[in-house]
C-alpha positions in Angstrom: 0.0 0.1 0.0 1.6 3.1 -1.2 1.8 6.1 1.5 0.8 9.7 0.9 3.8 11.3 -0.8 3.2 14.3 1.3 4.3 12.4 4.3 7.5 11.8 3.2 10.4 14.3 2.8 11.1 14.8 -0.8 15.1 14.7 -0.7 17.0 12.5 -3.1 19.5 11.9 -0.4 17.6 10.1 2.0 17.4 6.5 1.8 14.1 4.7 1.8 14.7 3.8 5.6 15.2 7.3 6.3 12.2 8.4 4.6 10.3 6.1 6.8 12.0 7.2 9.9 11.2 10.7 9.0 7.4 9.9 8.3 7.2 7.9 11.4 8.5 10.9 13.5 5.2 12.8 12.9 2.9 10.3 14.8 2.7 9.7 18.3 2.0 6.1 17.8 3.1 3.3 15.5 0.4 0.2 14.8 2.2 -2.8 13.1 -0.1 -5.4 11.7 1.7 -8.7 10.8 0.1 -10.3 7.9 2.0 -13.3 8.2 1.0 -14.1 11.4 -2.6 -13.5 10.4 -2.0 -16.0 7.5 -0.5 -18.4 10.0 -3.5 -18.2 12.4 -5.8 -18.8 9.6 -4.0 -22.0 8.6 -4.0 -23.5 11.6 -7.7 -23.0 12.0 -8.1 -24.3 8.5 -6.2 -27.6 9.5 -7.9 -27.7 12.6 -11.3 -27.8 10.8 -10.3 -30.1 7.9 -12.2 -31.1 5.8 -14.8 -27.8 6.4 -13.8 -24.7 4.5 -12.2 -22.0 6.7 -13.6 -18.7 5.8 -12.5 -15.4 7.3 -14.8 -12.6 9.4 -13.3 -9.4 8.4 -16.1 -7.2 9.7 -15.1 -3.8 11.6 -12.3 -3.1 9.5 -11.0 -6.6 10.1 -11.2 -6.1 13.8 -9.4 -2.9 13.7 -6.4 -4.5 11.5 -7.5 -3.2 8.0 -9.9 -5.1 6.0 -8.5 -4.6 2.5 -4.8 -5.4 3.4 -6.2 -8.6 5.5 -8.5 -9.7 2.8 -5.6 -9.5 0.0 -3.4 -11.4 2.5 -5.9 -14.1 3.5 -7.4 -14.4 -0.3 -3.6 -15.0 -1.5 -3.2 -17.5 1.2 -6.4 -19.5 -0.2 -9.1 -18.2 1.8 -12.5 -18.2 -0.7 -15.3 -16.7 1.7 -15.5 -13.6 3.7 -18.0 -12.2 6.0 -18.6 -8.6 6.7 -21.3 -6.8 8.6 -22.6 -4.0 6.2 -22.7 -3.3 2.3 -20.2 -0.4 2.9 -17.8 -3.0 4.3 -18.4 -5.4 1.4 -17.9 -2.6 -1.1 -14.2 -1.9 0.4 -13.6 -5.7 0.7 -14.7 -6.5 -3.1 -12.4 -3.4 -4.2 -9.4 -5.2 -2.6 -10.4 -8.9 -3.7 -12.4 -9.5 -6.9 -13.1 -13.1 -6.8 -14.1 -14.4 -3.1 -17.6 -14.9 -2.0 -18.6 -11.9 0.5 -21.6 -12.4 2.8 -23.1 -9.6 4.7 -24.1 -10.5 8.4 -26.3 -7.1 8.5 -29.0 -8.8 6.6 -31.2 -7.8 3.3 -33.2 -4.5 3.3 -35.8 -3.5 0.7 -34.3 -1.5 -2.4 -30.7 -2.7 -1.1 -30.6 -5.4 -3.9 -28.9 -3.3 -6.6 -26.1 -2.6 -3.9 -25.6 -6.3 -3.6 -25.7 -7.0 -7.3 -23.1 -4.1 -8.1 -20.5 -5.9 -6.0 -21.5 -9.5 -6.2 -21.9 -9.9 -2.5 -24.3 -12.0 -0.6 -26.9 -11.0 2.0 -27.2 -13.5 5.4 -30.9 -13.2 5.4 -32.5 -13.8 9.2 -36.2 -12.7 8.9 -39.0 -13.7 6.8 -39.7 -10.4 5.6 -36.2 -10.1 4.5 -36.5 -13.2 2.5 -39.5 -12.1 0.8 -38.1 -8.9 -0.1 -34.9 -10.7 -1.5 -37.2 -12.9 -3.6 -39.1 -9.9 -5.1 -35.9 -8.7 -6.1 -34.5 -11.7 -7.5 -37.8 -12.4 -9.7 -37.7 -8.6 -10.9 -34.0 -8.7 -11.7 -33.2 -12.2 -12.6 -30.1 -11.9 -10.0 -28.6 -15.1 -8.9 -26.0 -14.2 -6.9 -26.9 -16.1 -3.7 -27.7 -15.7 0.0 -27.3 -17.2 3.3 -30.0 -18.3 5.6 -29.3 -17.7 9.4 -31.2 -19.6 11.9 -31.3 -18.8 15.5 -30.6 -21.4 17.8 -30.3 -19.6 21.3 -28.4 -16.6 20.9 -31.8 -14.8 20.3 -30.5 -11.8 18.3 -30.6 -12.2 14.7 -32.0 -15.3 12.6 -35.3 -17.0 11.6 -36.7 -19.3 14.6 -36.7 -23.0 14.0 -40.1 -23.0 13.3 -39.8 -20.2 10.5 -36.7 -22.1 9.1 -39.1 -25.4 8.9 -41.7 -23.3 7.3 -39.4 -22.7 4.3 -38.1 -26.1 3.7 -40.5 -27.1 0.9 -39.4 -23.7 -0.8 -35.7 -24.7 -0.5 -36.3 -28.4 -1.4 -38.2 -27.2 -4.6 -34.8 -26.3 -6.1 -33.8 -23.1 -7.7 -33.8 -21.5 -4.3 -30.3 -19.6 -4.6 -29.6 -20.2 -0.9 -25.7 -20.8 -1.0 -25.4 -21.3 2.9 -27.2 -22.2 6.1 -25.7 -20.6 9.4 -26.4 -20.3 12.9 -24.2 -18.8 15.8 -23.0 -20.1 18.9 -23.6 -18.5 22.3 -20.8 -19.6 24.5 -18.4 -21.7 22.5 -15.4 -20.2 24.4 -16.9 -22.1 27.6 -16.0 -26.0 26.5 -18.4 -27.7 28.8 -21.4 -25.2 28.8 -24.6 -27.3 28.1 -25.7 -24.5 25.7 -23.1 -25.7 23.2 -24.7 -29.5 22.9 -28.0 -27.9 22.7 -27.5 -25.4 20.0 -25.4 -28.4 17.9 -28.5 -30.5 18.2 -30.9 -27.9 17.1 -28.7 -26.9 14.1 -27.9 -30.4 13.0 -31.4 -31.0 12.9 -32.7 -28.2 10.9 -29.4 -27.8 8.7 -29.9 -31.8 7.5 -33.4 -30.6 6.1 -31.7 -27.9 3.8 -31.0 -30.5 1.1 -27.6 -29.8 -0.5 -27.0 -26.5 1.1 -23.8 -26.1 3.0 -23.9 -25.4 6.8 -21.8 -23.3 9.1 -22.2 -23.2 12.8 -18.6 -22.7 14.3 -17.1 -19.3 15.1 -13.3 -19.0 16.3 -14.2 -20.8 19.7 -16.4 -23.0 18.0 -13.5 -24.4 15.8 -12.0 -25.8 18.9 -15.1 -27.7 20.2 -14.4 -30.4 17.7 -15.6 -31.9 14.3 -19.5 -32.0 15.2 -19.5 -28.2 15.4 -17.3 -27.7 12.0 -20.0 -28.9 9.5 -19.2 -27.6 5.9 -17.6 -24.3 6.8 -16.3 -22.3 10.0 -16.3 -18.9 10.5 -13.3 -17.6 12.7 -12.9 -13.9 13.3 -11.0 -12.8 16.4 -8.7 -15.7 16.6 -7.3 -14.6 13.3 -6.1 -11.4 14.8 -4.7 -13.0 18.2 -7.2 -13.2 20.5 -7.1 -16.5 22.5 -10.3 -18.6 21.3 -9.7 -21.2 24.2 -9.5 -18.9 27.3 -9.8 -21.9 29.6 -6.2 -22.9 27.8 -3.1 -21.5 26.5 -3.7 -19.3 23.4 -3.1 -21.5 20.2 -2.9 -18.3 18.1 0.2 -16.0 17.3 0.0 -12.3 18.2 -0.6 -10.0 15.4 -0.6 -6.4 16.4 2.3 -4.4 17.9 1.3 -1.1 19.3 4.2 1.5 20.2 3.9 5.3 21.6 6.5 8.0 21.5 7.9 9.6 24.9 7.2 13.2 24.5 8.5 14.4 28.0 10.7 12.8 30.8 10.0 14.6 34.1 10.6 14.2 37.8 8.1 14.5 40.6 8.8 14.6 44.5 7.4 12.1 46.9 3.8 13.0 47.6 3.0 14.7 44.6 0.1 13.7 42.4 0.2 12.7 39.0 -2.9 13.4 36.3 -6.5 14.4 36.6 -8.1 14.2 39.9 -4.8 13.6 41.7 -5.8 10.1 42.2 -2.1 8.6 42.0 0.4 10.0 44.4 4.2 9.3 44.2 5.3 7.5 47.3 9.1 8.1 46.4 11.0 10.5 44.1 9.6 9.4 40.9 10.9 9.6 37.2 7.8 9.7 34.6 7.8 9.2 31.0 4.9 10.9 29.2 3.6 9.0 26.3 1.8 10.5 23.2 -1.4 8.0 23.3 -4.5 8.2 25.3 -8.1 7.0 25.3 -8.8 9.0 21.9 -6.4 6.3 20.4 -8.1 3.3 21.9 -6.0 3.0 25.1 -8.9 2.9 27.7 -9.4 5.0 30.6 -9.9 2.0 32.6 -6.2 1.1 32.5 -5.3 4.0 34.7 -3.8 3.5 38.4 -4.6 5.0 41.6 -3.1 4.9 45.1 -5.1 1.8 45.6 -5.1 0.0 42.4 -2.4 -0.9 39.9 -3.1 -0.1 36.3 -1.7 -1.4 33.1 1.9 -1.8 32.2 4.0 -1.0 29.1 7.3 -1.9 27.8 10.1 0.6 28.3 13.7 0.0 27.3 12.6 -3.9 27.7 11.3 -3.7 31.2 7.6 -3.4 32.1 6.8 -0.2 33.7 3.4 0.9 35.4 0.6 3.6 34.3 1.0 6.3 36.8 -2.4 8.1 37.4 -5.3 8.4 34.9 -4.9 7.9 31.3 -6.3 11.2 29.6 -7.4 11.7 25.8 -3.9 12.0 24.3 -1.2 11.2 27.1 -0.4 8.5 29.6 2.4 8.8 32.4 4.5 6.1 33.0 6.7 5.4 36.1 10.2 4.6 34.8 11.8 5.3 38.3 13.4 1.7 38.3 15.0 1.9 34.8 18.7 2.7 34.5 19.7 6.2 33.9 19.1 7.3 30.5 17.5 4.0 29.3 14.4 6.3 28.3 14.6 9.4 26.7 12.3 11.9 24.8 11.6 10.5 21.5 11.9 6.8 22.2 9.3 4.5 21.7 7.6 2.5 24.4 5.4 -0.8 23.6 1.6 -1.0 24.7 0.9 -4.2 22.8 3.7 -6.7 22.0 6.5 -7.8 23.7 4.8 -10.2 25.9 1.8 -8.0 26.3 -1.1 -9.8 24.6 -4.4 -8.3 23.5 -6.2 -10.4 26.1 -4.0 -9.1 28.7 -4.9 -5.6 27.8 -8.5 -6.6 27.7 -8.1 -7.3 31.4 -6.8 -4.2 32.2 -9.5 -2.4 30.2 -12.4 -4.5 31.8 -13.4 -6.0 28.5 -12.4 -8.5 25.7 -10.0 -8.6 23.4 -12.3 -8.0 20.4 -13.1 -4.4 21.9 -9.5 -3.8 22.3 -8.8 -4.3 18.6 -11.8 -2.7 17.1 -10.9 0.5 19.5 -7.3 1.2 17.9 -7.3 4.6 17.0 -7.1 6.2 13.6 -4.0 8.4 14.7 -1.6 6.0 14.6 0.7 5.4 11.7 0.2 1.9 10.4 2.6 -0.2 9.2 1.9 -3.6 7.6 4.5 -6.6 7.1 4.4 -9.7 5.6 1.7 -11.3 3.3 3.4 -10.7 0.0 0.9 -8.0 -0.5 2.6 -4.8 0.8 3.7 -2.1 -2.1 6.8 -0.5 -1.6 7.2 2.7 0.4 6.7 5.5 -1.7 9.9 7.4 -2.4 11.4 10.3 -4.8 12.1 9.4 -8.2 15.5 10.8 -7.7 16.2 8.3 -4.9 15.2 5.3 -6.7 18.4 4.7 -8.6 20.5 4.9 -5.4 18.1 2.3 -3.7 17.9 -0.3 -6.4 19.4 -2.9 -4.5 17.7 -2.0 -1.0 15.1 -3.8 0.0 12.0 -1.7 0.6 10.7 -1.3 4.5 7.2 -2.0 5.2 4.6 0.8 4.1 3.3 3.3 6.2 -0.6 4.2 6.1 -1.9 7.6 7.2 -5.1 7.7 9.5 -7.8 6.5 7.1 -11.3 8.1 6.8 -14.5 6.4 7.5 -15.7 3.6 5.0 -18.3 5.3 2.6 -22.1 4.8 3.6 -24.0 2.6 1.0 -25.3 4.8 -1.7 
C-alpha cells in the first residue's frame, strides 16, 4: 500500500529507511499489523477444521487490523469466503479482492438488492420479511448471486426461528432457491463444557439436515476448537485470526498479530507526595521519574487502564522492562513510572510498547475491563500503520531521484496515514 507522498520528505539524499523514519516521527504512535501472523492463524484454523472450508470474518475493518490488507493477504493464502457486517464494508473488501464470496451479516433490506448485485456479494437473511423482499428482487432482476439463511438456535439476536426455518423447507427443497449457505451462531463456544453448546448443536444439526444440498456453518473462532461435530461444511473464525485467544480456558493457540508503540514526549521528575494526572488519584510514594507518552483514550487505550493509590493499572514495555501506568489515562497522554530503569534508558523521542513484547491483546483487555475484540476494534486512527508480511505490501513511496540509489535496497514496510471512515452505501 503506497504512502501519501506528502508524508515523505522529498529529498533524493535520503534512503527509503530514512524516509520511513522521518514519516514515523510525525506520529505519536505506530501500529504494526503482521499479515504473516494472520495467515498463520488462518492456516492453523483451517487445519483444525479439515475437511470444512475455513472462511474469514473481516467485519469492523478486520477487527481494526485493516480489511483490505487482511482480505488480500488471506485470499492469496487460499481463503475463498469472507464475512462482513455491512454493504459498505463489503464494497471496500470487494475492491481489494474481486473473486471470493462475500457475505453481509447485517441482512437484507428492501431496495438494497442493487447494491448487492453491483459488487456481487450475498446477504445473510435472518427474517421472513427479508426473505420475501430478497425473493422479489431476484424475480424482478433475475439476479442469482446467492444468499445465506441465518437460523437462531439460542442467541436470540438475529435469525429465523426454528419454526420459521421449518416452514421454508418446502421452498428450499423445490430447487432453484439461490440459498448458498445455512448458518447459526454459538452463544458460549469459548466455554468448553457449557451445556448450551450441545443444545445448539443438536438444534442446528436437525434443521440444517433438512436444507438439502446446502452447505452449513455453525462454528465461530472458539467453535472451531469444540471439535468436528461443530465444524459442518464451513467455519467462520474472526477474533482468533487477529490473535485473540479462542480457548480462554487453555493457552492461546494463535500467534500475536498487532504491535503498538507510542512515543515519549517528555521525561519529568516528581517529588514524593506529589500527585499525577487528572483528579490527583495517584501519588508518588518516592522521588519518581515519569515518561509521558503520546497516546490516550482517544487512540483506543482505555481510561480503565489507569492506576490510583489503591489499584495498579496496566503496564507498558520501556527499554525492555515492564513499567506501570501512573495516574489516569487522559485523551492524548499517559504517564509511565520509569523510576526503576537505568539512567538514560528512556529518553524523549524513544518508543515504548503498549501491545507486544509479551503484552497480549487479552492481557490489555483484562486491564480495560473488556474483551480482546473491543481492544482491537477500538484501535485509533491517529497511529501510523505499518503492514508487514503477506506478500501484498507495496513498496514505500519515495522520490524518483532516490530510486536509482536504492535499487538494491529492500523496501521497508509501508506506512498508512490515518484513514477516513468507510463510505456509506449509496
